C-alpha positions as CSV (number, residue, x, y, z in Angstrom):
1,X,0.0,0.0,0.0
2,X,1.4,3.3,-1.1
3,X,0.9,5.9,1.7
4,X,2.4,9.4,1.5
5,X,3.2,10.9,4.9
6,X,3.0,14.7,4.5
7,X,4.6,17.0,6.9
8,X,2.1,17.5,9.8
9,X,1.8,19.4,13.0
10,X,2.5,17.0,15.8
11,X,2.6,16.7,19.5
12,X,4.4,14.2,21.7
13,X,2.8,12.1,24.4
14,X,3.8,9.0,26.3
15,X,2.9,6.8,23.2
16,X,4.9,8.6,20.7
17,X,4.4,11.2,18.0
18,X,0.8,11.5,17.0
19,X,-0.4,13.4,13.9
20,X,-2.8,16.2,14.7
21,X,-3.9,16.5,11.1
22,X,-5.1,13.8,8.7
23,X,-3.5,12.3,5.7
24,X,-4.7,10.3,2.7
25,X,-3.5,7.0,1.2
26,X,-3.4,6.5,-2.5
27,X,-7.0,5.0,-2.5
28,X,-8.5,8.2,-1.1
29,X,-9.2,6.9,2.4
30,X,-8.6,9.6,5.0
31,X,-6.9,8.6,8.3
32,X,-7.4,10.7,11.4
33,X,-5.1,10.7,14.5
34,X,-2.7,8.1,13.2
35,X,0.8,7.4,14.7
36,X,3.3,9.0,12.3
37,X,5.7,6.3,11.2
38,X,9.4,6.4,12.0
39,X,12.1,5.2,9.6
40,X,11.5,1.5,8.9
41,X,7.8,1.5,9.9
42,X,5.5,-0.2,7.5
43,X,2.3,2.0,7.4
44,X,-0.1,-0.8,6.7
45,X,0.9,-2.3,10.1
46,X,-0.5,0.8,11.8
47,X,-4.1,-0.3,11.2
48,X,-4.7,-1.0,14.9
49,X,-4.3,2.7,15.8
50,X,-5.7,4.3,12.7
51,X,-9.4,5.2,12.3
52,X,-10.4,5.5,8.7
53,X,-13.1,8.0,8.0
54,X,-14.9,8.9,4.8
55,X,-13.9,12.3,3.5
56,X,-17.3,13.9,4.2
57,X,-17.1,12.5,7.8
58,X,-13.7,13.9,8.4
59,X,-14.7,17.3,7.1
60,X,-17.8,17.3,9.3
61,X,-15.8,16.3,12.3
62,X,-13.3,19.1,11.7
63,X,-16.2,21.6,11.5
64,X,-17.7,20.1,14.7
65,X,-14.4,20.8,16.5
66,X,-14.3,24.3,15.1
67,X,-17.9,25.0,16.2
68,X,-17.0,23.8,19.7
69,X,-14.0,26.2,19.7
70,X,-16.3,29.0,18.5
71,X,-18.8,28.3,21.3
72,X,-16.0,28.6,23.8
73,X,-14.7,31.9,22.4
74,X,-18.2,33.3,22.2
75,X,-18.8,32.4,25.9
76,X,-15.6,34.2,26.8
77,X,-16.8,37.4,25.1
78,X,-20.3,37.3,26.5
79,X,-22.2,36.3,23.4
80,X,-24.1,33.6,25.2
81,X,-27.0,33.0,22.8
82,X,-24.4,32.5,20.0
83,X,-22.3,30.3,22.2
84,X,-25.3,28.1,22.8
85,X,-26.1,27.9,19.1
86,X,-22.5,26.8,18.3
87,X,-22.6,24.3,21.1
88,X,-25.7,22.8,19.5
89,X,-24.0,22.8,16.1
90,X,-20.9,21.1,17.4
91,X,-23.0,18.3,19.0
92,X,-25.2,17.9,15.9
93,X,-22.2,17.6,13.6
94,X,-20.5,15.2,15.8
95,X,-23.6,13.0,16.0
96,X,-24.0,13.2,12.2
97,X,-20.4,12.0,11.8
98,X,-21.1,9.0,13.9
99,X,-24.4,8.4,12.0
100,X,-22.6,8.6,8.7
101,X,-19.8,6.3,9.9
102,X,-22.1,3.7,11.5
103,X,-25.2,3.8,9.2
104,X,-23.4,4.7,6.0
105,X,-26.0,7.3,5.1
106,X,-26.7,11.0,5.9
107,X,-29.0,11.9,8.8
108,X,-31.4,14.4,7.2
109,X,-32.7,16.0,10.4
110,X,-31.7,18.6,13.0
111,X,-33.3,16.6,15.8
112,X,-30.5,15.5,18.0
113,X,-32.8,13.2,20.0
114,X,-33.8,11.3,16.9
115,X,-30.1,10.9,15.8
116,X,-29.0,9.9,19.3
117,X,-31.8,7.3,19.5
118,X,-30.9,5.8,16.2
119,X,-27.3,5.5,17.3
120,X,-28.3,3.8,20.6
121,X,-26.6,6.6,22.6
122,X,-26.2,6.2,26.3
123,X,-28.5,8.1,28.7
124,X,-26.1,11.0,29.3
125,X,-25.7,11.6,25.6
126,X,-29.5,11.3,25.0
127,X,-30.0,13.8,27.8
128,X,-27.5,16.2,26.2
129,X,-29.2,15.8,22.8
130,X,-32.6,16.6,24.4
131,X,-31.3,19.7,26.0
132,X,-29.4,21.0,23.0
133,X,-31.8,20.1,20.2
134,X,-34.3,23.1,20.7
135,X,-31.4,25.5,20.5
136,X,-31.0,25.0,16.8
137,X,-34.1,27.3,16.4
138,X,-34.5,29.0,19.8
139,X,-31.1,30.8,19.6
140,X,-31.8,32.4,16.2
141,X,-35.5,33.3,15.9
142,X,-37.4,35.6,18.2
143,X,-40.7,34.2,17.0
144,X,-39.6,30.6,18.0
145,X,-38.3,31.8,21.3
146,X,-41.1,34.3,22.1
147,X,-38.3,36.7,23.0
148,X,-35.1,38.1,21.7
149,X,-32.7,35.1,21.8
150,X,-29.8,37.3,22.8
151,X,-31.7,38.1,26.1
152,X,-32.6,34.5,26.9
153,X,-29.2,33.1,27.8
154,X,-26.6,34.0,30.4
155,X,-23.1,32.8,31.2
156,X,-24.4,29.9,33.3
157,X,-26.8,28.6,30.7
158,X,-24.1,28.9,28.0
159,X,-21.6,27.0,30.1
160,X,-24.2,24.2,30.7
161,X,-24.8,23.9,27.0
162,X,-21.1,23.9,26.2
163,X,-20.6,21.1,28.7
164,X,-23.5,19.1,27.2
165,X,-21.9,19.5,23.7
166,X,-18.5,18.4,25.1
167,X,-20.3,15.3,26.5
168,X,-21.7,14.4,23.1
169,X,-18.3,15.0,21.4
170,X,-16.5,12.9,24.0
171,X,-18.8,10.0,23.4
172,X,-18.5,10.2,19.6
173,X,-14.7,10.3,20.0
174,X,-14.7,7.2,22.1
175,X,-17.1,5.3,19.9
176,X,-15.2,6.2,16.7
177,X,-11.8,5.9,18.4
178,X,-10.7,9.3,17.3
179,X,-7.5,10.7,18.7
180,X,-7.7,14.2,17.4
């Protein structure tokens, strides 16, 4: 198998050097969080620690991580309703990655509860999905919220939503064995 190992940003841990970015083999499969080989390593033997993802999954996962980062930054600057929205978006995209990887089809819904149920999510993730799901609409539309969304959320509620999103993302990472 011909695998090109591009220069990547890396960090060291007790296991060794881990790639922070993904790479592609000649067949187009994308690998996430793989151990970067040293001289003499045969890349195909790394299959135990490599999680292969479809290209659309890896892009969606990358955006989920960006949305989580955005939620954190918006919380820090006091834009609580927007932080809650991006927390919901991060969780939704993470669940959709898992759905795509496990079911091999796209989940055409914004209902996090429905996606979590179809994935057989544990109770804590189902709870997080139920709490986050309404925020897809409520954070953006005054008519859906019966108020100005920017006035409905505070630092405490935004932090709760951020932690719920982190819980969903943590579960997806564990289930898909992602190391990013």
